[in-house]
Each structure stands twice: as C-alpha cells, then as structure tokens.
C-alpha positions in Angstrom: -34.6 -30.2 -6.2 -31.7 -28.0 -7.2 -29.5 -28.8 -10.2 -25.7 -28.8 -9.9 -25.2 -25.3 -11.3 -27.9 -23.9 -8.9 -26.4 -25.8 -6.0 -23.0 -24.3 -6.8 -24.4 -20.7 -7.0 -26.2 -21.2 -3.6 -23.1 -22.5 -2.0 -21.0 -19.6 -3.5 -23.5 -17.1 -2.2 -23.4 -18.7 1.3 -19.7 -18.6 1.4 -19.6 -15.1 0.2 -22.1 -13.9 2.8 -20.5 -15.8 5.8 -16.9 -15.9 5.0 -16.0 -12.8 2.9 -13.5 -11.3 5.4 -11.3 -14.5 5.2 -11.7 -15.1 1.6 -13.8 -18.3 2.2 -15.6 -17.9 -1.2 -12.3 -17.7 -3.0 -11.0 -20.9 -1.3 -14.4 -22.7 -2.1 -14.0 -21.8 -5.8 -10.4 -23.2 -5.8 -8.7 -19.9 -6.1 -6.3 -20.4 -3.0 -4.0 -17.5 -4.1 -6.9 -15.0 -4.4 -8.2 -16.3 -1.0 -4.8 -15.7 0.7 -4.5 -12.2 -0.9 -8.1 -11.4 0.4 -7.2 -12.5 3.9 -4.0 -10.5 3.8 -5.7 -7.4 2.5 -8.5 -7.4 5.1 -6.0 -8.0 7.8 -4.0 -5.0 6.7 -7.2 -2.9 6.6 -8.1 -4.0 10.1 -4.6 -3.5 11.5 -4.3 0.1 10.1 -7.7 0.9 11.3 -6.9 -0.2 14.9 -3.4 1.6 14.7 -5.1 4.8 13.7 -7.4 4.8 16.6 -4.9 3.7 19.3 -2.1 6.1 18.3 -2.8 9.8 17.9 0.4 10.2 15.9 -1.0 7.8 13.2 -4.0 9.9 12.2 -3.0 9.7 8.5 -3.3 5.9 8.5 -7.1 6.2 8.7 -7.1 7.0 5.1 -6.1 3.5 4.1 -9.2 1.7 5.7 -11.5 4.6 4.7 -10.6 4.0 1.1 -10.1 0.1 1.2 -13.4 -0.6 3.0 -15.7 0.9 0.3 -13.8 -0.6 -2.4 -13.9 -4.0 -0.8 -17.5 -3.8 -0.1 -18.2 -2.7 -3.7 -16.3 -5.8 -4.9 -18.3 -8.1 -2.6 -21.6 -6.6 -3.7 -20.7 -7.0 -7.3 -19.7 -10.6 -6.8 -22.9 -11.3 -4.8 -25.0 -9.9 -7.6 -23.1 -12.0 -10.2 -23.6 -15.2 -8.1 -27.3 -14.5 -7.5 -27.8 -13.8 -11.2 -26.1 -17.2 -12.1 -28.5 -18.8 -9.7 -31.6 -17.2 -11.2 -30.4 -17.9 -14.9 -29.6 -21.5 -14.2 -30.8 -23.8 -17.0 -34.1 -25.6 -16.3 
C-alpha cells in the first residue's frame, strides 16, 4: 500500500503528465495563481503559433513559441524529475 507522501507524489506526477498545458498540477498543489499563469502562458504560445502560420506578414511572431516551447518543456521535465525523486525517496 502506498503511504500518504507516495500517494501525493503519484497524483502530482499524474496531474503533470495529463494536465500540464492547463496547469492542472499547479491547481492540484493549491497554487491557483501559478495555474492561471501557466494556462495564460500556454494560450499565448498557442495563439502566436497559430497566427504566425496563418498570416504571412506575422513571420516574426514564430520566435515567441519557438523560444517558449523549449523553456516550458524544460520546466515540465524538471518538475517531473523532482516529483519522481520525491516518490522514490519517500520514507518507508
């Protein structure tokens, strides 16, 4: 059976894997402000990505998502590793 700390780590990993674009992991941890900012940030990236492909005059906008997507994926990976480490290092 999983202990409380292990259950929390597994739930956080699940929320991060499934709901990272909408900040579901932030809402789960009680960080509503961070969850809203995550949602707004990914929406801005998505909108600029779509605008840059739909309008030939907006080619410069492609730089925003091309820079933001790797940074966001790095942050998600970093958090996923931290949550996995918390699960592995949970007290027996």
